[in-house]
C-alpha positions, 0 to 999 in steps of 0.5 A, a space after each residue: 495434475 497442475 505444475 508444481 509451485 505457486 498456482 497464483 501469480 501476482 505482479 508488483 511494480 516497485 519504485 527503485 528506492 523502495 526496499 520494503 515491498 519485496 521483503 514485507 510481501 514475502 513475510 506476509 505471504 509465508 503461509 501462502 505457498 500457492 501464491 508467487 509474487 513477481 516484481 519489476 522496478 522503475 525509477 520515481 520522478 525526483 518530485 512528489 508533485 509529479 504524476 506517475 504515468 506510463 512514461 515513468 513506468 517504462 517497460 516495467 509493466 510489459 516485463 511483468 506481463 511476460 510472467 502472465 500475472 493474475 493481478 498487478 499493482 503499482 506499489 506507490 501512494 502518490 495518488 493519495 495526494 495527486 488524485 485517485 482518478 489518475 490512479 484509476 486511469 493508470 490501472 486501466 492502462 496497466 490492465 491493458 498492458 498486462 491482461 490482468 486486473 490492476 490496483 495501486 497502493 492508494 486505491 488498495 488503502 481506500 478499498 481496505 477502509 471500506 472493507 473495515 467500514 472505517 470513515 473517520 481516519 487518522 493519517 500517518 505520512 512519513 513525507 513532508 507535512 505540507 502534503 497532508 492537507 492534499 491527502 485530507 482533501 483527496 480522502 474527503 472526495 472518497 467520503 473519508 474524514 481525516 481527523 488526525 495526522 502525524 508526520 516527521 519533524 524533518 523531511 526524510 528521503 525514501 531510503 531514510 524512511 525504510 531505515 526508521 527503527 521500530 521505536 521511531 515508527 511507533 513514535 510516529 504513529 502514536 499521535 494518530 491513535 485518537 478515541 474517535 478514530 475508526 482506523 489509522 492509515 499509514 501512507 507510504 509503502 516504504 514505511 514499515 508500519 505493517 510489522 507493528 500493526 498486530 501489536 498496536 491494534 491489540 494495544 489500542 483496538 484501532 485497526 491499522 491500514 498499512 499501504 504495503 499490507 493493503 496492496 497485498 490484501 487487494 492483490 489477493 482479492 483481485 486474483 480471486 484467492 483471498 484467505 485470512 492471514 494471521 499476525 498482520 492486523 485486522 485487515 489481513 483477516 478480512 476477506 
């Protein structure tokens, strides 16, 4: 008989200013008593133009490795505009340091879109609008066509993004729901759009791919324990 408690361990590297990662992941996995999630925090660089690398993460991956996770993830989306090749390199380094398969929120979103067979997408981004063309260019390299975008009228700091109300998030997402869109992608793991996915999908028929939800979805796949989870949109029912 195995040890009591969760038999699968997931490891997540969380930016220190993110207050959504732990709470959303815990809520999403309420029905998965077989899965435990372990976190390590690190401080983001001050500029969105700076690459996240091993130096930025510091000892966080090694501390996660002590828990012997079955899969690990960098809970950030900078690769979406800085380049997914950088994320792939980061995953290789994380795997070497943790002895586990690794992903990032940016790579998880791309895998989610492939699983949903979505290629014409709308992007919701809570950061500066100037980054949206960079996101569109990087997605184009992955065969994804951005046909609509939405961002706030004013630039928000990461803690401000986390404090957006349900109505604020819905208003930010509303312009992205276009007739020709295969999926709406919410780039940013501190934007709490995952909580709205089910109701917005029911109202529009368009899948919502939230970065934090996609990260949990991909971690379960990498750990070899994917199961449908209701209440969080179409992606979490796709295994």
